[in-house]
C-alpha distance (Angstrom), angle and dihedral (degrees) to the residues before:
residue distance angle dihedral
M1 . . .
N2 3.82 . .
M3 3.80 123.0 .
S4 3.83 96.9 -107.0
V5 3.81 91.1 53.3
K6 3.82 90.0 49.0
M7 3.82 90.3 50.1
W8 3.80 91.8 47.6
V9 3.81 92.8 47.5
G10 3.80 90.2 46.0
G11 3.83 90.8 50.6
C12 3.81 91.0 48.8
L13 3.79 91.9 48.5
A14 3.80 92.5 48.5
A15 3.82 90.8 50.0
A16 3.80 91.7 46.5
V17 3.81 92.4 49.2
A18 3.82 91.1 48.2
A19 3.80 92.1 48.4
A20 3.82 92.7 46.5
G21 3.80 90.9 48.7
A22 3.81 92.1 49.6
A23 3.82 90.9 47.7
W24 3.81 91.8 48.7
F25 3.80 91.8 46.1
T26 3.81 90.9 50.4
T27 3.80 95.2 48.6
A28 3.83 97.4 37.8
Q29 3.80 94.7 63.8
E30 3.78 121.4 108.8
P31 3.84 114.1 -107.7
G32 3.79 112.4 -97.3
T33 3.84 94.1 27.8
T34 3.78 132.5 116.9
H35 3.78 123.5 -134.0
T36 3.77 136.0 172.8
V37 3.79 125.9 -118.1
C38 3.81 117.6 -163.3
G39 3.79 134.5 -169.9
P40 3.78 141.4 119.4
D41 3.82 113.5 -49.9
L42 3.78 102.1 -118.3
G43 3.81 87.9 -176.1
R44 3.82 88.0 74.7
D45 3.78 115.7 71.2
D46 3.84 92.3 -159.4
V47 3.82 88.5 59.8
V48 3.84 91.8 46.4
A49 3.81 90.3 50.3
A50 3.81 93.7 46.8
R51 3.82 94.7 48.1
S52 3.84 95.6 44.9
Q53 3.79 129.7 90.5
A54 3.80 89.7 -148.1
V55 3.84 141.7 -0.8
A56 3.80 127.6 -160.8
V57 3.78 144.8 159.5
V58 3.78 106.8 -118.7
E59 3.79 141.0 172.9
A60 3.79 115.6 -133.8
V61 3.81 108.4 -126.3
E62 3.78 106.0 175.9
N63 3.80 140.4 -10.4
T64 3.78 99.3 -125.6
R65 3.82 105.3 177.7
Y66 3.79 142.4 12.7
R67 3.77 120.9 -169.8
E68 3.77 140.4 167.4
D69 3.75 122.5 -144.4
G70 3.81 126.6 175.3
G71 3.80 95.3 -21.0
S72 3.82 94.2 -46.1
A73 3.79 126.4 103.0
Y74 3.80 128.7 -146.6
L75 3.81 133.3 -167.1
T76 3.80 121.8 -161.0
T77 3.81 117.7 -157.1
R78 3.80 129.3 -173.0
V79 3.80 107.8 -132.4
K80 3.79 133.3 -171.3
T81 3.80 113.6 -135.5
L82 3.80 110.5 -125.9
E83 3.82 95.7 173.5
A84 3.79 131.4 -2.8
L85 3.79 107.8 -143.7
K86 3.81 99.5 175.3
G87 3.79 122.8 12.4
E88 3.78 127.9 10.3
F89 3.81 111.5 -76.1
A90 3.78 123.2 -167.3
D91 3.81 117.0 -123.0
T92 3.82 89.1 -101.2
V93 3.81 125.0 26.6
H94 3.81 134.1 175.2
V95 3.82 110.6 -129.7
T96 3.79 124.9 -166.9
Q97 3.78 125.0 -160.0
G98 3.80 136.9 174.6
V99 3.82 114.1 -102.7
K100 3.75 142.2 164.0
N101 3.79 130.4 -142.4
G102 3.81 108.8 -79.4
G103 3.81 95.6 -154.9
S104 3.78 105.1 -96.1
P105 3.81 127.1 65.6
G106 3.81 111.0 -81.5
R107 3.82 93.3 11.9
Y108 3.76 119.5 114.6
A109 3.79 136.1 -178.1
T110 3.80 139.5 -167.3
E111 3.80 133.1 -144.6
D112 3.84 92.7 -111.1
P113 3.82 110.3 29.2
D114 3.82 92.5 177.2
R115 3.82 94.6 60.7
Y116 3.79 100.0 20.3
A117 3.79 108.5 36.5
V118 3.80 121.3 -179.7
L119 3.80 107.1 -110.6
E120 3.81 108.7 -114.7
P121 3.82 121.5 -167.6
G122 3.79 114.0 -102.9
R123 3.81 95.0 25.2
R124 3.82 130.2 103.9
Y125 3.78 124.5 -126.5
V126 3.77 143.4 173.9
I127 3.80 106.1 -127.7
A128 3.77 129.9 -171.3
V129 3.78 117.1 -155.4
Q130 3.78 120.2 -149.9
S131 3.81 100.0 -178.5
G132 3.77 144.4 -10.9
S133 3.77 131.4 57.5
I134 3.79 128.5 -40.3
T135 3.82 92.8 177.8
G136 3.80 94.2 96.9
A137 3.82 91.4 -130.9
A138 3.80 114.7 158.9
G139 3.79 112.7 -85.5
T140 3.81 95.1 16.3
E141 3.76 130.2 113.7
A142 3.78 139.7 174.0
W143 3.79 129.3 -129.7
A144 3.83 110.9 -123.2
W145 3.78 109.9 -156.9
Y146 3.83 92.6 173.9
A147 3.81 130.0 38.2
E148 3.78 125.0 166.7
P149 3.81 130.3 170.9
A150 3.82 110.4 -98.5
E151 3.80 97.1 -122.6
R152 3.83 98.4 156.2
G153 3.81 94.8 66.7
L154 3.77 122.6 -115.2
V155 3.82 96.2 -70.1
G156 3.81 92.7 43.2
E157 3.80 92.6 49.8
R158 3.83 91.2 47.3
E159 3.81 92.2 52.4
H160 3.82 93.6 43.7
W161 3.79 95.8 48.2
Q162 3.81 95.6 41.3
K163 3.80 86.4 58.3
A164 3.85 91.6 46.6
I165 3.80 91.3 48.8
A166 3.81 92.2 48.4
T167 3.81 92.8 49.9
P168 3.80 110.6 74.7
P169 3.79 109.5 -151.2
E170 3.76 121.4 -120.0
T171 3.81 111.7 -100.8
A172 3.82 91.3 -110.6
G173 3.81 91.1 57.7
I174 3.79 94.9 54.5
S175 3.81 95.5 69.5
A176 3.75 105.0 26.0
C177 3.79 115.5 -170.3
E178 3.73 128.7 -158.2
D179 3.76 131.8 -170.3
I180 3.79 115.2 -121.4
D181 3.80 120.9 -161.9
A182 3.80 113.9 -145.0
P183 3.81 107.7 -143.9
A184 3.79 116.4 -117.2
G185 3.81 111.6 -105.9
């Protein structure tokens, strides 16, 4: 197994373990209790930029593979790099993201479509890569942990993300926590 595959698998396993732990923690609480859930605040672009290996504006070209593994589902999409904002992206990169069945054949969804949109061919997105390869080498792929429609246009996205990348978040903003009340039974 080559190193990029090991890194990708490791990244997927770490994300799956974190998601399973958060799901268990949320459901294991006694009714009528309050608990805290922590993680990076994907609502803040400075946090996304700081926690990402690479950020780029891309155009989704083709969904190339869907697979299920251990109860999780993954979609790989070939994207064309329009502008690398952090890191050095190849002209074409394969990007994998976690998805769930969206109801009809070939349609997928995510838990948070505003901050983690499913890449659809023909549309532009800002993606943030957490692990994997952005070199475009055959057989490599990157793990996108953030994908948002590029609605500001290429110049607008460049200006917005250059500012986010140049603004290191305060330590408290990196792992935002929120209190969740479990309803009484």
